[in-house]
C-alpha positions as CSV (number, residue, x, y, z in Angstrom):
1,M,4.1,7.2,2.2
2,E,6.4,4.7,0.6
3,N,9.4,4.3,3.0
4,N,12.1,1.8,2.3
5,Y,13.4,0.5,5.5
6,S,16.7,-1.4,5.3
7,Y,17.8,-4.4,7.3
8,A,20.9,-2.4,8.2
9,E,18.9,0.4,9.6
10,F,16.9,-2.0,11.7
11,L,20.1,-3.7,13.0
12,K,21.5,-0.4,13.9
13,A,18.4,0.6,15.8
14,V,18.3,-2.7,17.8
15,G,22.1,-2.9,18.2
16,K,23.9,-3.1,21.6
17,N,24.6,0.6,21.9
18,S,21.0,1.6,20.9
19,S,18.1,2.2,23.2
20,S,15.1,-0.1,23.0
21,L,13.1,3.1,22.6
22,Q,14.7,3.8,19.3
23,S,14.2,0.3,17.9
24,E,10.6,0.3,19.2
25,K,10.0,3.6,17.4
26,L,11.5,2.2,14.1
27,L,9.3,-0.9,14.4
28,N,6.2,1.3,15.0
29,D,7.1,3.4,12.0
30,I,7.4,0.2,9.8
31,Y,4.1,-1.2,11.0
32,M,2.3,2.1,10.6
33,D,3.6,2.4,7.0
34,L,2.6,-1.2,6.2
35,F,-0.9,-0.5,7.7
36,L,-1.4,2.7,5.8
37,N,-0.3,1.1,2.5
38,H,-2.7,-1.7,3.0
39,I,-5.6,0.7,3.7
40,H,-4.7,2.8,0.7
41,R,-4.5,-0.2,-1.6
42,Q,-7.9,-1.5,-0.3
43,Q,-9.6,1.8,-0.7
44,T,-8.2,2.2,-4.2
45,K,-9.4,-1.3,-5.2
46,E,-12.9,-0.6,-3.8
47,R,-13.0,2.7,-5.8
48,L,-11.9,1.0,-9.0
49,M,-14.5,-1.7,-8.6
50,G,-17.2,0.9,-8.2
51,L,-16.0,2.7,-11.3
52,I,-16.0,-0.6,-13.2
53,D,-19.6,-1.3,-12.1
54,L,-20.6,2.2,-13.1
55,S,-19.0,1.8,-16.5
56,L,-20.8,-1.5,-17.1
57,D,-24.1,0.1,-16.1
58,C,-23.5,2.9,-18.5
59,R,-22.2,0.5,-21.2
60,D,-19.0,2.6,-21.5
61,A,-16.5,0.1,-22.9
62,Q,-13.6,2.6,-22.9
63,A,-14.0,3.4,-19.2
64,F,-14.5,-0.3,-18.4
65,H,-11.2,-1.2,-20.0
66,M,-9.3,1.8,-18.4
67,H,-10.5,1.0,-14.9
68,S,-10.1,-2.8,-15.4
69,E,-6.5,-2.2,-16.5
70,S,-5.9,0.0,-13.4
71,L,-7.3,-2.7,-11.1
72,R,-5.2,-5.3,-12.8
73,K,-2.0,-3.3,-12.3
74,L,-2.9,-2.7,-8.7
75,E,-3.4,-6.4,-8.0
76,E,-0.2,-7.2,-9.9
77,V,1.8,-5.3,-7.3
78,N,0.4,-7.4,-4.5
């Protein structure tokens, strides 16, 4: 899911000799990748928050720390 689009690729796609269809497709791919990454990150965050709540309800300190650390790392990336 993680595509690394370069500025050079984009310039090549929107260059004089390139069709607008090719540059439109590249932009659509970039937007779709960004959207899917956002949705994945959001769902992962919600799942981790649910697991943190469950570990608190069960008084499971080890699970709480593990899930809290995972959530912290996820939010660090943003």
